[in-house]
Backbone bond lengths (Angstrom), bond angles and torsions (degrees), N, CA, C in turn:
res aa  C-N    CA-C-N  psi(-1)  N-CA   C-N-CA  omega(-1)  CA-C   N-CA-C  phi
1 M - - - 1.454 - - 1.520 109.17 -
2 K 1.328 113.84 146.44 1.459 120.60 172.92 1.517 108.01 -127.15
3 L 1.308 115.29 142.92 1.450 122.32 178.03 1.522 107.17 -118.12
4 F 1.330 116.57 120.19 1.456 122.12 -178.83 1.524 109.00 -106.34
5 G 1.326 116.72 138.08 1.457 120.85 178.89 1.509 111.01 176.36
6 L 1.317 115.08 -152.73 1.462 122.28 178.05 1.519 108.55 -120.75
7 A 1.310 115.95 136.80 1.460 120.81 -176.68 1.526 112.36 -61.30
8 N 1.345 117.60 -31.42 1.462 119.71 -176.01 1.531 113.61 -96.60
9 C 1.335 117.34 13.15 1.463 122.32 -179.75 1.535 109.49 -91.00
10 D 1.327 117.35 128.21 1.466 121.21 -179.28 1.530 112.47 -61.71
11 T 1.322 117.43 -41.10 1.465 120.63 179.25 1.526 110.25 -64.32
12 C 1.327 116.42 -38.62 1.471 120.22 178.26 1.530 110.50 -68.29
13 R 1.312 117.50 -37.22 1.477 120.08 177.23 1.522 110.83 -61.93
14 K 1.326 116.32 -41.95 1.465 120.06 178.06 1.523 110.66 -63.25
15 A 1.328 116.41 -42.15 1.467 120.54 179.24 1.527 110.60 -65.09
16 R 1.322 117.28 -36.82 1.470 120.46 178.74 1.519 110.71 -64.14
17 K 1.321 116.62 -36.61 1.469 120.05 177.02 1.527 110.73 -70.28
18 R 1.325 116.65 -36.40 1.460 121.92 -179.40 1.530 111.67 -70.31
19 Y 1.335 116.58 -31.19 1.469 122.19 -178.59 1.530 109.72 -125.64
20 P 1.322 117.81 69.72 1.469 120.22 -175.07 1.532 113.96 -64.66
21 D 1.326 118.24 -21.88 1.463 120.66 -179.13 1.531 113.05 -87.89
22 A 1.322 116.99 -7.83 1.467 120.41 -179.53 1.528 109.60 -76.12
23 Q 1.311 115.72 139.03 1.460 120.96 174.97 1.524 107.57 -73.16
24 F 1.336 117.97 126.37 1.460 121.20 -179.15 1.520 110.33 -93.39
25 V 1.331 116.28 133.86 1.456 123.16 177.59 1.523 107.78 -124.56
26 D 1.327 116.24 119.35 1.463 121.45 177.37 1.527 108.62 -84.81
27 Y 1.332 116.68 125.56 1.474 121.67 -179.48 1.523 112.50 -53.61
28 R 1.312 116.19 -35.67 1.468 119.31 -175.16 1.526 111.87 -74.62
29 D 1.315 116.85 -29.49 1.463 120.45 -178.20 1.517 112.93 -86.89
30 E 1.310 116.70 -30.60 1.465 121.44 -176.03 1.526 108.62 -137.70
31 L 1.324 116.07 107.34 1.459 119.81 -179.05 1.522 110.53 -64.88
32 I 1.304 116.00 144.11 1.457 122.27 179.83 1.536 107.97 -81.46
33 A 1.313 116.33 133.21 1.469 121.32 -179.38 1.528 110.18 -61.51
34 P 1.334 116.78 141.08 1.468 120.19 178.64 1.527 113.09 -54.35
35 S 1.322 117.44 -39.29 1.474 119.94 -179.93 1.529 110.83 -63.14
36 M 1.333 116.44 -36.11 1.465 120.25 178.44 1.525 110.19 -69.69
37 L 1.331 117.07 -40.77 1.469 120.45 178.36 1.527 111.00 -63.14
38 L 1.333 116.88 -40.11 1.463 120.17 176.82 1.525 111.27 -62.34
39 D 1.327 116.50 -41.18 1.462 121.08 177.94 1.530 110.11 -63.60
40 W 1.330 116.86 -47.31 1.463 120.62 179.66 1.522 110.76 -59.14
41 A 1.332 116.56 -46.51 1.466 120.41 -179.64 1.525 110.02 -59.93
42 G 1.307 116.81 -39.95 1.462 120.22 177.71 1.516 112.43 -63.94
43 Q 1.302 117.15 -37.03 1.461 120.76 -178.79 1.523 113.07 -71.48
44 V 1.330 116.95 -33.72 1.472 119.45 -176.31 1.521 113.66 -96.12
45 G 1.341 117.29 -3.86 1.456 119.61 178.19 1.509 114.59 102.41
46 G 1.329 117.71 22.78 1.458 121.75 176.34 1.517 113.56 115.30
47 F 1.321 114.38 166.41 1.463 119.97 -179.18 1.525 112.13 -63.27
48 E 1.324 116.68 -31.15 1.473 120.34 179.41 1.522 111.24 -56.70
49 K 1.331 116.86 -33.65 1.463 120.71 -179.40 1.519 112.72 -91.94
50 L 1.318 117.31 -14.60 1.458 121.45 -179.87 1.523 111.80 -79.60
51 I 1.313 115.87 -25.68 1.466 119.17 -174.82 1.526 112.01 -96.81
52 N 1.323 114.01 161.31 1.454 122.14 179.20 1.532 108.22 -100.38
53 K 1.316 116.35 100.21 1.468 120.81 -177.74 1.529 112.91 -76.33
54 A 1.321 117.02 -7.39 1.460 120.35 177.53 1.529 111.63 -89.35
55 S 1.328 116.98 -4.08 1.467 120.08 -174.89 1.525 112.12 -76.75
56 P 1.322 116.84 149.50 1.460 120.33 174.87 1.530 111.72 -61.41
57 T 1.321 116.90 -30.74 1.463 120.34 178.28 1.522 110.35 -62.77
58 W 1.331 117.47 -44.80 1.466 121.98 178.68 1.526 110.50 -61.90
59 R 1.323 115.91 -46.73 1.468 119.98 -178.71 1.524 111.57 -65.08
60 G 1.335 116.76 -26.35 1.459 120.65 -178.88 1.513 115.12 -85.16
61 L 1.328 117.74 -7.18 1.463 120.12 178.83 1.527 109.74 -68.83
62 P 1.323 116.98 140.48 1.465 119.39 -179.22 1.528 113.11 -67.92
63 S 1.329 116.86 -24.97 1.464 120.15 -179.08 1.522 109.04 -144.89
64 H 1.314 116.00 145.58 1.464 121.71 176.47 1.527 109.94 -113.54
65 D 1.309 115.83 20.50 1.453 121.53 -178.06 1.524 109.29 -103.13
66 F 1.330 116.00 101.49 1.456 121.26 -179.50 1.521 108.05 -111.01
67 A 1.324 115.65 115.18 1.458 121.71 -171.67 1.526 113.64 -73.37
68 D 1.325 117.08 -32.05 1.459 119.43 -174.90 1.529 110.57 -154.36
69 N 1.324 115.49 -179.91 1.462 120.25 -178.71 1.519 112.42 -60.71
70 Q 1.335 117.54 -36.12 1.468 120.48 179.39 1.525 111.05 -60.89
71 A 1.323 117.08 -39.99 1.465 120.78 178.81 1.525 110.35 -65.39
72 W 1.340 116.92 -41.31 1.464 120.26 176.44 1.523 110.88 -62.61
73 L 1.328 116.55 -46.09 1.460 120.74 -179.10 1.523 111.40 -61.30
74 Q 1.319 117.19 -39.55 1.461 121.29 177.44 1.525 110.68 -63.72
75 A 1.324 116.65 -44.65 1.466 120.55 179.34 1.526 111.01 -62.25
76 L 1.337 117.16 -40.75 1.464 120.20 -179.63 1.525 112.01 -73.33
77 A 1.328 117.96 -30.24 1.471 120.55 175.69 1.526 110.13 -67.08
78 E 1.317 116.39 -37.60 1.459 120.92 -179.79 1.531 112.49 -81.07
79 N 1.326 116.54 -26.98 1.470 121.94 -175.74 1.529 110.28 -136.81
80 P 1.330 118.34 71.97 1.472 119.54 -176.89 1.530 113.41 -62.10
81 T 1.312 117.55 -19.02 1.461 119.94 179.40 1.524 112.59 -71.47
82 L 1.330 117.57 -5.20 1.461 120.61 175.60 1.527 112.40 -70.71
83 I 1.322 116.87 -22.66 1.461 120.26 -177.71 1.531 109.01 -68.87
84 K 1.334 115.03 128.22 1.458 120.53 178.03 1.531 107.66 -62.40
85 R 1.278 116.73 130.59 1.460 120.62 -173.73 1.514 112.12 -123.27
86 P 1.307 113.70 159.11 1.462 129.88 -5.37 1.524 110.99 -80.96
87 V 1.327 115.00 167.67 1.462 122.33 173.83 1.528 106.26 -119.54
88 L 1.318 115.52 122.06 1.459 121.37 177.60 1.519 107.60 -102.96
89 L 1.324 116.44 116.51 1.457 122.54 178.22 1.521 107.58 -96.37
90 L 1.318 115.79 112.56 1.455 121.12 -179.08 1.523 110.62 -78.69
91 D 1.303 116.37 163.47 1.466 121.48 -177.92 1.529 112.64 -61.34
92 D 1.334 117.82 -25.33 1.472 120.39 179.96 1.528 112.90 -87.97
93 G 1.352 117.41 4.62 1.459 121.87 178.08 1.511 115.04 93.13
94 Q 1.333 117.33 -9.48 1.455 121.01 178.44 1.532 109.22 -77.61
95 I 1.328 116.45 155.17 1.462 119.88 179.02 1.529 110.62 -121.66
96 R 1.308 113.35 156.08 1.458 123.41 168.11 1.522 103.56 -123.87
97 Q 1.331 117.02 142.37 1.456 119.96 -172.68 1.516 111.82 -135.50
98 G 1.314 115.25 149.34 1.454 121.67 174.29 1.504 113.22 70.35
99 R 1.288 116.36 -147.07 1.461 121.26 -175.96 1.527 112.85 -68.53
100 D 1.349 117.42 -11.98 1.463 121.51 177.76 1.525 112.10 -71.42
101 V 1.326 116.95 -13.75 1.458 120.72 -179.26 1.488 106.24 -73.22
């Protein structure tokens, strides 16, 4: 199992305690591969559901109009904190995201 998030996020800290054997990956230290982001978006129902629209980063973006997957991937490469956290990647490739972790 891998747990993706931010080291200074309270929800991620709780998830780390809940899953002590999971390898933790901080979004800021290790960018998520585009292929993995596409897979995650597919599992949760699209990029709209993968991101955290309540975040200050989202509100600070000049535009919220993303025409295609490439535009989403570019936005997430530049702003990895947009990903709703934490993301728990199970051994079978399935993910759990957000407070459901």
